[in-house]
C-alpha positions as CSV (number, residue, x, y, z in Angstrom):
1,X,-27.2,19.8,19.8
2,X,-23.5,20.1,19.6
3,X,-22.5,23.7,20.2
4,X,-20.3,23.9,17.0
5,X,-23.0,22.5,14.8
6,X,-25.5,24.9,16.3
7,X,-23.1,27.8,15.7
8,X,-22.5,26.8,12.1
9,X,-26.3,26.5,11.5
10,X,-26.9,29.9,13.0
11,X,-24.2,31.5,10.9
12,X,-26.0,30.2,7.8
13,X,-29.5,31.1,8.9
14,X,-30.6,27.5,9.6
15,X,-32.9,27.1,12.6
16,X,-31.9,24.6,15.3
17,X,-35.3,25.0,17.1
18,X,-38.6,26.7,16.5
19,X,-42.0,27.3,18.2
20,X,-44.6,24.7,17.2
21,X,-48.3,25.3,16.9
22,X,-48.7,25.0,20.7
23,X,-46.1,27.9,21.0
24,X,-43.8,25.4,22.6
25,X,-40.1,25.0,21.8
26,X,-39.3,22.2,19.4
27,X,-35.7,21.2,18.9
28,X,-34.6,20.2,15.4
29,X,-32.8,16.9,15.0
30,X,-29.1,17.0,14.1
31,X,-29.8,15.0,10.9
32,X,-32.2,17.7,9.7
33,X,-29.8,20.5,10.3
34,X,-26.9,18.7,8.7
35,X,-29.2,17.9,5.7
36,X,-30.3,21.5,5.2
37,X,-26.7,22.8,5.6
38,X,-25.7,20.4,2.9
39,X,-28.4,22.0,0.6
40,X,-26.6,25.3,1.2
41,X,-23.3,23.8,0.2
42,X,-22.0,23.6,3.8
43,X,-20.5,20.2,4.8
44,X,-21.5,19.4,8.4
45,X,-21.3,15.6,8.2
46,X,-18.3,15.2,10.5
47,X,-16.8,17.2,13.5
48,X,-13.8,18.0,11.3
49,X,-16.1,19.4,8.5
50,X,-18.0,21.5,11.1
51,X,-14.8,23.0,12.5
52,X,-13.7,23.8,9.0
53,X,-17.0,25.5,8.2
54,X,-16.8,27.6,11.4
55,X,-13.3,28.6,10.5
56,X,-14.5,29.7,7.0
57,X,-17.2,31.8,8.7
58,X,-14.6,33.4,11.1
59,X,-12.3,34.1,8.1
60,X,-15.1,35.8,6.2
61,X,-15.9,38.0,9.3
62,X,-12.2,38.8,9.7
63,X,-11.9,40.0,6.1
64,X,-14.9,42.3,6.7
65,X,-16.1,41.9,3.2
66,X,-19.4,43.3,2.3
67,X,-22.2,40.9,1.2
68,X,-23.0,40.8,-2.5
69,X,-26.1,42.9,-2.0
70,X,-26.7,45.9,0.3
71,X,-30.2,47.1,0.9
72,X,-30.9,50.5,2.4
73,X,-34.1,52.4,2.9
74,X,-34.6,55.8,1.3
75,X,-33.3,58.5,3.6
76,X,-30.9,56.2,5.5
77,X,-27.1,56.4,5.4
78,X,-24.8,53.4,5.6
79,X,-21.1,53.5,6.6
80,X,-18.8,51.7,4.1
81,X,-15.5,50.0,4.9
82,X,-13.6,52.4,2.7
83,X,-13.7,54.9,-0.2
84,X,-16.2,53.8,-2.8
85,X,-17.9,54.8,-6.0
86,X,-21.6,54.5,-6.4
87,X,-22.9,54.2,-9.9
88,X,-26.6,55.0,-10.1
89,X,-29.1,53.5,-12.4
90,X,-29.0,56.5,-14.6
91,X,-25.2,56.4,-14.9
92,X,-24.5,59.2,-12.5
93,X,-21.6,58.7,-10.0
94,X,-21.2,59.4,-6.3
95,X,-17.9,59.2,-4.3
96,X,-17.5,58.8,-0.6
97,X,-17.1,56.4,2.3
98,X,-20.8,56.1,3.1
99,X,-24.1,55.5,1.3
100,X,-25.6,59.0,1.4
101,X,-29.2,59.6,2.5
102,X,-30.3,61.3,-0.7
103,X,-29.8,58.4,-3.1
104,X,-32.8,57.8,-5.3
105,X,-34.8,54.6,-5.2
106,X,-33.5,51.9,-7.4
107,X,-30.8,49.4,-8.3
108,X,-27.3,50.9,-8.1
109,X,-23.8,49.5,-8.1
110,X,-21.3,50.0,-5.3
111,X,-17.6,49.8,-6.3
112,X,-15.1,49.2,-3.5
113,X,-11.4,48.6,-3.8
114,X,-11.8,44.8,-4.3
115,X,-15.6,44.3,-4.6
116,X,-18.5,45.2,-6.7
117,X,-21.7,45.1,-4.8
118,X,-25.4,45.5,-5.7
119,X,-26.9,48.5,-3.8
120,X,-30.7,48.6,-3.6
121,X,-32.4,51.7,-2.3
122,X,-36.0,50.8,-1.3
123,X,-38.9,52.7,0.0
124,X,-39.5,52.7,3.8
125,X,-43.2,52.3,3.1
126,X,-45.6,52.2,0.2
127,X,-48.3,54.8,-0.3
128,X,-51.5,54.1,1.8
129,X,-53.8,51.8,-0.2
130,X,-57.2,53.2,-0.8
131,X,-60.3,51.9,0.9
132,X,-62.2,49.9,-1.6
133,X,-63.9,46.5,-2.2
134,X,-63.6,43.8,-4.7
135,X,-64.1,40.2,-5.9
136,X,-61.9,37.2,-5.3
137,X,-62.0,35.2,-8.5
138,X,-60.7,31.7,-9.4
139,X,-60.5,32.6,-13.1
140,X,-60.3,29.0,-14.3
141,X,-63.7,28.4,-12.7
142,X,-65.5,31.2,-14.5
143,X,-66.9,30.3,-17.8
144,X,-69.1,31.9,-20.5
145,X,-70.5,31.0,-23.9
146,X,-67.3,32.2,-25.5
147,X,-64.7,30.4,-23.3
148,X,-63.2,27.1,-24.1
149,X,-63.7,24.7,-21.2
150,X,-62.4,27.1,-18.5
151,X,-62.4,30.8,-17.7
152,X,-60.0,32.9,-19.8
153,X,-58.8,36.5,-20.1
154,X,-61.7,37.4,-22.2
155,X,-64.0,36.3,-19.4
156,X,-62.0,38.4,-17.0
157,X,-62.4,41.6,-19.2
158,X,-66.2,40.9,-19.4
159,X,-66.4,40.4,-15.6
160,X,-64.5,43.6,-14.9
161,X,-67.1,45.5,-17.0
162,X,-70.2,43.8,-15.5
163,X,-69.2,43.1,-11.8
164,X,-70.8,46.1,-10.1
165,X,-68.0,48.6,-10.0
166,X,-65.4,47.0,-7.7
167,X,-62.1,48.6,-6.9
168,X,-60.2,45.4,-7.4
169,X,-60.4,41.8,-8.6
170,X,-58.1,39.3,-7.0
171,X,-57.2,36.3,-9.2
172,X,-55.7,32.9,-8.6
173,X,-52.1,32.6,-9.8
174,X,-51.8,32.7,-13.6
175,X,-48.3,31.4,-13.7
176,X,-47.0,29.4,-16.6
177,X,-47.3,25.6,-17.1
178,X,-44.9,23.3,-18.8
179,X,-46.7,22.9,-22.2
180,X,-46.8,19.1,-22.1
181,X,-49.4,16.5,-21.2
182,X,-50.9,15.9,-18.7
183,X,-51.4,19.5,-17.6
184,X,-51.4,19.7,-13.8
185,X,-54.5,21.4,-12.2
186,X,-52.9,23.3,-9.3
187,X,-52.1,26.9,-10.0
188,X,-49.8,26.8,-6.9
189,X,-47.2,24.4,-8.4
190,X,-46.2,26.3,-11.6
191,X,-43.4,25.7,-14.0
192,X,-42.5,29.4,-13.9
193,X,-43.7,32.4,-11.9
194,X,-42.2,34.8,-14.4
195,X,-44.4,34.0,-17.3
196,X,-48.1,33.3,-17.8
197,X,-50.3,30.3,-18.5
198,X,-51.4,30.1,-22.2
199,X,-54.5,28.2,-21.2
200,X,-56.0,31.6,-20.2
201,X,-55.7,33.0,-23.8
202,X,-59.0,33.9,-25.5
203,X,-58.2,32.6,-29.0
204,X,-60.8,34.7,-30.7
205,X,-59.4,37.9,-29.3
206,X,-55.9,37.5,-30.8
207,X,-54.9,39.7,-33.7
208,X,-54.1,36.6,-35.8
209,X,-57.7,35.2,-35.4
210,X,-59.1,38.6,-36.4
211,X,-56.9,38.6,-39.6
212,X,-57.8,35.0,-40.5
213,X,-60.0,34.3,-43.5
214,X,-63.4,32.7,-42.8
215,X,-62.4,29.1,-43.6
216,X,-59.4,29.4,-41.1
217,X,-61.7,30.9,-38.5
218,X,-64.1,28.1,-39.0
219,X,-61.4,25.5,-38.6
220,X,-60.3,27.2,-35.3
221,X,-63.8,27.5,-34.0
222,X,-64.4,23.8,-34.6
223,X,-61.7,23.0,-32.1
224,X,-63.6,24.4,-29.2
225,X,-64.0,21.6,-26.6
226,X,-67.4,20.5,-25.5
227,X,-68.6,19.7,-22.0
228,X,-66.8,17.0,-20.1
229,X,-68.6,13.9,-19.0
230,X,-68.0,14.5,-15.3
231,X,-68.6,18.3,-15.5
232,X,-65.0,19.0,-14.3
233,X,-62.4,21.1,-16.0
234,X,-60.0,19.0,-18.2
235,X,-56.9,21.2,-18.4
236,X,-55.2,18.7,-20.8
237,X,-58.2,18.8,-23.2
238,X,-58.3,22.6,-23.1
239,X,-54.6,22.8,-23.8
240,X,-54.8,20.3,-26.7
241,X,-57.6,22.3,-28.2
242,X,-56.0,25.7,-27.8
243,X,-52.6,24.5,-28.9
244,X,-54.1,23.1,-32.1
245,X,-55.9,26.4,-32.7
246,X,-52.8,28.5,-32.1
247,X,-50.8,26.3,-34.4
248,X,-53.4,27.0,-37.1
249,X,-53.0,30.7,-36.5
250,X,-49.2,30.6,-36.1
251,X,-48.4,31.2,-39.8
252,X,-50.2,34.6,-39.5
253,X,-47.9,35.7,-36.6
254,X,-45.2,37.1,-38.7
255,X,-41.6,37.4,-37.4
256,X,-41.1,36.9,-33.7
257,X,-38.4,39.0,-31.9
258,X,-36.1,36.6,-30.0
259,X,-33.5,39.2,-29.2
260,X,-35.0,41.9,-27.1
261,X,-36.0,39.8,-24.1
262,X,-33.4,37.0,-23.5
263,X,-35.3,35.8,-20.4
264,X,-38.4,35.2,-22.5
265,X,-36.4,33.4,-25.2
266,X,-34.8,31.2,-22.6
267,X,-38.2,30.2,-21.2
268,X,-39.5,29.6,-24.8
269,X,-36.4,27.4,-25.4
270,X,-37.3,25.4,-22.3
271,X,-40.9,24.9,-23.6
272,X,-39.5,23.6,-27.0
273,X,-37.1,21.3,-25.3
274,X,-39.8,20.0,-23.0
275,X,-42.0,19.1,-25.9
276,X,-39.2,17.1,-27.3
277,X,-37.7,15.5,-24.2
278,X,-40.4,15.5,-21.6
279,X,-41.7,17.8,-18.8
280,X,-39.0,17.0,-16.3
281,X,-35.6,18.6,-17.3
282,X,-33.9,16.5,-14.7
283,X,-34.6,13.5,-17.0
284,X,-33.3,15.1,-20.2
285,X,-30.1,14.1,-21.8
286,X,-27.2,15.2,-19.6
287,X,-25.9,17.8,-22.1
288,X,-29.3,19.6,-21.9
289,X,-29.6,19.9,-18.2
290,X,-27.8,23.3,-18.0
291,X,-29.4,26.2,-19.8
292,X,-26.0,27.7,-20.5
293,X,-24.6,24.5,-22.1
294,X,-23.3,24.4,-25.7
295,X,-26.0,21.9,-26.6
296,X,-28.8,24.2,-25.4
297,X,-27.3,27.3,-27.0
298,X,-27.0,25.4,-30.3
299,X,-30.6,24.2,-30.1
300,X,-32.7,25.9,-32.8
301,X,-36.4,25.2,-33.4
302,X,-39.4,27.1,-34.8
303,X,-41.1,26.0,-31.5
304,X,-38.9,28.5,-29.6
305,X,-40.5,31.4,-31.6
306,X,-43.9,29.8,-31.2
307,X,-43.7,29.7,-27.4
308,X,-42.3,33.3,-27.3
309,X,-45.3,34.3,-29.4
310,X,-47.7,32.8,-27.0
311,X,-46.3,34.9,-24.2
312,X,-46.6,38.0,-26.3
313,X,-50.2,37.2,-26.9
314,X,-50.7,36.8,-23.2
315,X,-49.0,40.1,-22.5
316,X,-51.4,41.8,-24.9
317,X,-54.5,40.2,-23.3
318,X,-53.2,40.8,-19.7
319,X,-52.7,44.5,-20.6
320,X,-56.2,44.7,-22.1
321,X,-57.6,43.5,-18.8
322,X,-55.6,46.2,-17.0
323,X,-56.9,48.8,-19.5
324,X,-60.5,47.6,-18.8
325,X,-59.9,48.0,-15.1
326,X,-58.5,51.6,-15.6
327,X,-61.4,52.4,-18.0
328,X,-63.8,51.3,-15.3
329,X,-62.2,53.7,-12.8
330,X,-61.0,50.9,-10.5
331,X,-58.6,52.4,-7.9
332,X,-56.5,49.2,-7.7
333,X,-57.5,47.0,-10.6
334,X,-56.3,43.5,-11.3
335,X,-54.5,41.9,-8.4
336,X,-52.4,38.8,-9.2
337,X,-51.4,36.0,-6.8
338,X,-47.8,34.9,-6.3
339,X,-47.4,31.2,-5.5
340,X,-44.8,30.5,-2.8
341,X,-42.6,28.4,-5.0
342,X,-42.3,26.5,-8.3
343,X,-42.2,22.9,-9.5
344,X,-38.5,22.0,-9.4
345,X,-38.9,20.0,-12.6
346,X,-40.2,23.0,-14.5
347,X,-38.9,26.0,-16.4
348,X,-37.7,28.1,-13.5
349,X,-36.2,25.0,-11.9
350,X,-34.1,24.6,-15.0
351,X,-33.3,28.3,-15.7
352,X,-32.8,29.4,-12.1
353,X,-31.1,26.3,-10.7
354,X,-28.0,28.3,-9.6
355,X,-30.1,30.2,-7.1
356,X,-32.3,27.4,-6.0
357,X,-31.5,24.7,-3.4
358,X,-31.1,21.5,-5.4
359,X,-33.3,18.7,-3.9
360,X,-35.1,20.7,-1.2
361,X,-38.9,20.6,-0.9
362,X,-40.5,23.7,0.7
363,X,-43.4,22.9,3.1
364,X,-44.6,23.5,6.6
365,X,-44.0,22.0,10.1
366,X,-46.7,20.0,11.9
367,X,-49.7,22.0,13.0
368,X,-53.1,21.4,14.4
369,X,-54.6,20.6,10.9
370,X,-51.6,18.8,9.4
371,X,-50.0,16.9,12.3
372,X,-47.4,15.1,10.1
373,X,-46.2,18.4,8.5
374,X,-46.5,19.4,4.9
375,X,-44.3,18.8,1.9
376,X,-45.4,21.0,-0.9
377,X,-42.9,19.6,-3.3
378,X,-41.8,23.2,-4.3
379,X,-38.3,24.5,-5.0
380,X,-36.9,27.2,-2.7
381,X,-34.6,30.1,-3.2
382,X,-31.1,29.8,-1.7
383,X,-30.7,32.9,0.4
384,X,-26.9,33.0,0.0
385,X,-27.2,32.8,-3.8
386,X,-29.8,35.6,-3.9
387,X,-27.4,37.8,-2.0
388,X,-24.5,36.9,-4.2
389,X,-26.4,37.6,-7.5
390,X,-28.0,40.9,-6.4
391,X,-31.4,39.3,-6.1
392,X,-31.6,39.4,-9.9
393,X,-34.0,36.4,-10.3
394,X,-36.3,37.7,-7.6
395,X,-36.2,41.2,-9.1
396,X,-37.0,39.8,-12.6
397,X,-39.9,37.8,-11.3
398,X,-41.5,40.8,-9.6
399,X,-40.9,43.2,-12.5
400,X,-42.6,40.8,-15.0
401,X,-45.6,40.3,-12.7
402,X,-46.0,44.0,-11.9
403,X,-46.1,44.9,-15.6
404,X,-49.7,43.7,-15.7
405,X,-50.9,44.0,-12.1
406,X,-52.5,46.7,-10.0
407,X,-51.6,44.6,-7.0
408,X,-49.9,41.4,-5.8
409,X,-51.1,39.0,-3.2
410,X,-48.1,37.0,-1.8
411,X,-49.1,33.5,-0.8
412,X,-47.5,32.4,2.5
413,X,-45.9,35.7,3.0
414,X,-44.0,34.4,6.0
415,X,-41.7,32.8,3.4
416,X,-40.1,36.2,2.9
417,X,-38.7,35.8,6.4
418,X,-38.3,32.0,6.7
419,X,-39.3,28.9,4.8
420,X,-39.6,25.3,6.0
421,X,-37.1,23.2,4.1
422,X,-37.4,19.4,3.9
423,X,-34.1,17.7,2.9
424,X,-34.2,14.8,0.4
425,X,-35.2,11.5,1.8
426,X,-36.8,13.0,5.0
427,X,-40.4,13.4,5.9
428,X,-42.1,16.8,6.1
429,X,-41.9,16.9,9.9
430,X,-38.1,16.4,9.7
431,X,-37.3,19.7,8.1
432,X,-36.3,23.0,9.6
433,X,-36.6,26.7,8.9
434,X,-34.1,28.6,6.7
435,X,-34.1,32.3,7.2
436,X,-34.0,35.0,4.5
437,X,-33.2,38.7,4.8
438,X,-36.7,40.3,5.2
439,X,-35.2,43.8,4.8
440,X,-34.2,42.7,1.3
441,X,-37.1,40.5,0.4
442,X,-39.7,43.0,1.6
443,X,-37.8,46.0,0.5
444,X,-37.3,44.8,-3.1
445,X,-41.0,43.8,-3.2
446,X,-41.9,47.4,-2.0
447,X,-39.6,49.0,-4.6
448,X,-41.0,47.1,-7.5
449,X,-44.6,47.6,-6.3
450,X,-44.1,51.4,-5.9
451,X,-42.5,51.7,-9.3
452,X,-45.6,49.9,-10.7
453,X,-48.0,51.9,-8.6
454,X,-49.3,48.6,-7.2
455,X,-50.5,47.5,-3.8
456,X,-49.2,44.4,-1.9
457,X,-51.2,42.0,0.2
458,X,-49.5,39.3,2.3
459,X,-51.3,36.0,3.1
460,X,-50.3,36.0,6.8
461,X,-52.7,33.3,8.1
462,X,-51.7,30.5,10.4
463,X,-48.6,30.4,12.5
464,X,-47.1,33.8,11.7
465,X,-44.6,35.5,14.0
466,X,-45.6,39.0,15.3
467,X,-42.6,40.6,13.5
468,X,-44.0,39.4,10.2
469,X,-47.4,41.0,10.7
470,X,-45.7,44.2,12.0
471,X,-43.3,44.2,9.1
472,X,-46.2,44.3,6.6
473,X,-48.0,46.9,8.6
474,X,-45.0,49.3,8.8
475,X,-44.6,49.1,5.0
476,X,-48.3,49.8,4.3
477,X,-48.6,46.3,2.9
478,X,-51.9,44.6,3.8
479,X,-52.3,41.4,5.8
480,X,-55.3,39.1,5.6
481,X,-58.4,39.0,7.8
482,X,-60.5,35.9,7.2
483,X,-63.9,35.9,9.0
484,X,-63.6,32.3,10.1
485,X,-60.3,33.0,11.9
486,X,-60.8,36.5,13.2
487,X,-61.7,35.3,16.7
488,X,-60.6,35.7,20.3
489,X,-58.7,32.4,20.7
490,X,-58.0,33.2,24.3
491,X,-61.7,33.1,25.1
492,X,-63.0,29.6,26.0
493,X,-65.8,30.0,23.4
494,X,-63.5,31.4,20.6
495,X,-65.9,34.2,20.0
496,X,-65.8,36.1,16.8
497,X,-64.5,39.7,17.0
498,X,-67.0,42.4,16.1
499,X,-66.3,44.4,12.9
500,X,-64.8,47.4,14.7
501,X,-62.0,45.2,16.1
502,X,-60.7,44.1,12.7
503,X,-57.3,45.6,11.7
504,X,-57.1,48.5,9.3
505,X,-54.3,47.3,7.0
506,X,-55.9,44.1,5.8
507,X,-57.9,42.5,3.0
508,X,-61.0,41.0,4.6
509,X,-62.8,38.0,3.2
510,X,-65.2,35.4,4.5
511,X,-63.1,32.5,3.3
512,X,-60.2,31.4,1.1
513,X,-59.8,28.8,-1.7
514,X,-58.5,26.3,1.0
515,X,-61.4,26.8,3.4
516,X,-65.1,26.0,3.4
517,X,-67.4,28.3,1.3
518,X,-70.0,30.3,3.2
519,X,-72.7,27.8,2.4
520,X,-70.3,24.9,3.3
521,X,-69.5,26.5,6.6
522,X,-73.2,26.9,7.5
523,X,-74.1,23.3,6.5
524,X,-71.0,21.5,7.7
525,X,-70.1,20.4,4.2
526,X,-66.4,20.2,5.0
527,X,-67.1,17.7,7.7
528,X,-69.2,15.6,5.4
529,X,-66.6,15.5,2.6
530,X,-63.7,14.9,4.9
531,X,-65.6,12.1,6.6
532,X,-66.3,10.5,3.3
533,X,-62.6,10.7,2.3
534,X,-61.2,9.6,5.7
535,X,-59.5,13.0,6.2
536,X,-60.8,13.9,9.7
537,X,-58.4,14.2,12.5
538,X,-61.0,13.2,15.2
539,X,-64.2,11.3,15.4
540,X,-67.0,12.4,13.0
541,X,-69.4,13.3,15.8
542,X,-66.9,15.5,17.5
543,X,-66.0,17.2,14.2
544,X,-69.7,17.8,13.6
545,X,-70.1,19.3,17.1
546,X,-67.2,21.6,16.5
547,X,-68.6,22.7,13.2
548,X,-72.0,23.4,14.8
549,X,-70.4,25.3,17.6
550,X,-68.5,27.5,15.0
551,X,-71.7,28.1,13.2
552,X,-73.5,29.1,16.4
553,X,-70.7,31.5,17.3
554,X,-70.9,33.1,13.9
555,X,-74.6,33.5,14.1
556,X,-74.3,35.1,17.5
557,X,-71.8,37.6,16.1
558,X,-74.2,38.5,13.2
559,X,-77.1,38.8,15.6
560,X,-75.1,41.1,17.8
561,X,-74.8,43.4,14.8
562,X,-78.5,43.1,14.2
563,X,-77.8,41.6,10.8
564,X,-80.0,38.5,11.1
565,X,-82.9,37.2,13.0
566,X,-83.7,33.7,14.3
567,X,-85.7,33.1,11.1
568,X,-83.1,34.2,8.6
569,X,-82.4,31.7,5.7
570,X,-78.9,30.6,4.8
571,X,-79.0,32.9,1.7
572,X,-79.9,35.8,4.0
573,X,-77.1,34.8,6.5
574,X,-74.6,34.8,3.7
575,X,-75.6,38.3,2.6
576,X,-75.3,39.3,6.3
577,X,-71.8,37.9,6.5
578,X,-70.8,40.3,3.7
579,X,-72.5,43.2,5.4
580,X,-70.6,42.2,8.6
581,X,-67.3,42.6,6.7
582,X,-68.5,45.8,5.1
583,X,-68.6,47.3,8.6
584,X,-64.9,46.6,9.3
585,X,-62.2,49.3,9.0
586,X,-60.2,47.0,6.6
587,X,-58.9,48.8,3.6
588,X,-60.0,46.1,1.3
589,X,-63.2,44.0,1.7
590,X,-63.7,41.2,-0.8
591,X,-66.4,38.7,-1.8
592,X,-65.9,35.3,-3.5
593,X,-68.3,34.1,-6.1
594,X,-68.4,30.7,-4.3
595,X,-69.8,32.5,-1.2
596,X,-72.2,34.8,-3.0
597,X,-73.7,32.1,-5.2
598,X,-74.1,29.6,-2.3
599,X,-71.7,27.1,-3.7
600,X,-71.1,24.1,-1.4
601,X,-67.8,22.8,-2.7
602,X,-64.6,24.6,-1.9
603,X,-62.0,25.0,-4.7
604,X,-59.2,23.1,-2.9
605,X,-59.3,20.6,0.0
606,X,-55.8,20.6,1.6
607,X,-54.4,17.1,2.3
608,X,-56.0,15.6,-0.8
609,X,-54.8,14.8,-4.3
610,X,-57.0,12.7,-6.6
611,X,-59.6,12.0,-3.8
612,X,-61.1,15.4,-4.3
613,X,-61.4,17.4,-7.6
614,X,-59.1,20.2,-6.5
615,X,-58.9,23.2,-8.8
616,X,-61.1,21.4,-11.4
617,X,-64.6,22.5,-10.5
618,X,-66.2,25.2,-12.6
619,X,-68.8,27.5,-11.0
620,X,-72.3,26.1,-11.4
621,X,-73.5,29.2,-13.2
622,X,-72.0,30.9,-16.3
623,X,-70.7,34.4,-16.4
624,X,-73.9,35.6,-18.1
625,X,-76.1,34.3,-15.3
626,X,-73.8,35.4,-12.5
627,X,-73.8,39.1,-13.3
628,X,-77.6,39.0,-13.3
629,X,-78.0,37.0,-10.1
630,X,-79.8,39.1,-7.4
631,X,-77.4,37.7,-4.8
632,X,-74.5,39.0,-6.8
633,X,-76.0,42.4,-7.2
634,X,-77.0,42.6,-3.6
635,X,-73.5,41.9,-2.2
636,X,-72.0,44.3,-4.7
637,X,-74.3,47.0,-3.6
638,X,-73.6,46.4,0.1
639,X,-69.8,46.5,-0.4
640,X,-70.0,49.5,-2.6
641,X,-71.7,51.5,0.1
642,X,-69.1,51.0,2.8
643,X,-68.4,54.0,5.0
644,X,-64.9,55.4,5.0
645,X,-62.8,54.8,8.1
646,X,-60.0,56.9,9.3
């Protein structure tokens, strides 16, 4: 690559090469680097433009101006370029030419001669998480006699009370949808990560339903959807039914406050506009495509208050779930899941467009399982704009989630260090990494988690650099330890590590939503399904042999721990897999209902869209049956009896 182009890319955090899944150097094409620089507002299309860009970087460095945000760890000092005034969160003031070591945690303001800078003091580490166990729950898949076509927050409260005394329950993302039809199934492509999905409301638990007279209640109850013909979750039908019910109850809501939370009102305004103009704001009339435009500010509709009311109902029911966890003595409680990005056509794509890279699609480079790379179609933060704006949007997102969370799992946590950007018009393999400031991204996450008394879990599976795993470890954030992957990959047989060799700071599980269930792993279900769909990378027989070899290696590891015999049934082997994890030193050990109940189908099959019913399969048993199932009770008892590790 041209030296000037490489220098300009490096100055803006754009990778010109990376290590692929073989740990071999892979150079990025000039076109990809130029395309990504363009997404950051840097013209690199000609040698003249590149030279001008480098000169701008040198001029910035000569001026010695501070970045728009400075992050320091508690107890550290930082030299400043001159006399400054620090205004603390509480309004107190400090004067001096350095950031002193005794500043309190929080969001402060640094006033220099010609600059105002956001100063964030973050904890060096979080308190040690407790050792406990819990359930991994795809809430939409849970269902009971009282839920409407999918699991809801009422089901969650009941599950918390009847689930055998866990210390935590980890949910799928509950992020907000755009309230139009059709409703997308994936919880990992949300409209907004700052607000919640109204499909999870339990209608009968709202104050308005309780106040309703019998005829109105009967009219609401009559809207409950029946079973679908194919047995799958129909999100659009659920939303149509719940929206109609909520509209019947809406006259009982009283006055809705639209002043105290401008961010909520902006989101509700998006929902009202989307109902009128369509789900994709990029196709709205030009005068409505900016949230700060006069046409948007002049837009008034009762639907704005309606959608704000829905979020307030969700806040109440989310807090009731937290109260149920606290009442049950759960040391962690409800753990939410943070998707790696958002649908660029959705609410946050519209409201936060000034801090997002217009046109980029986040994804992943080619690897052993996705040799063409991945384009997730998700919007990505612009690191430069986050710095300029004091990470305000990132902070707001975390604060809103932590209001109702005892913990947060961060999907693809490597994205706090770097994220694969695919420029418009290019294939997923033609992107490159854009780097973020992990000191800021991790530090702000730690600050908001500590203020909420919450734990943090990073999904650090796949190709993750050592500094990422170490960065989580040093901050007392947990990584992930999946049984299928916790193996000695340098051994020719890829043997499974014994429980004692698992890392301490981790959440252990058998599988994830993207991998085979325990029963699927033991029976080769993933090979069968992928073969039917034409999704296998190699010949079917070879894939079957690989699956059988993996099963044999797992059974050998279980036999080495004297957990199974040659005559053990698959149900007994699945229980033994949980007992195997219970012997690890991992702070959190979790069980999935899919595994415990012997479900064959995994929730999501990566690489598929309509070929596989991703995110739409309910559990085969209802909540009332699950909590009485002897397999459920046996696993809960095993995990509850874990020995403490030091």
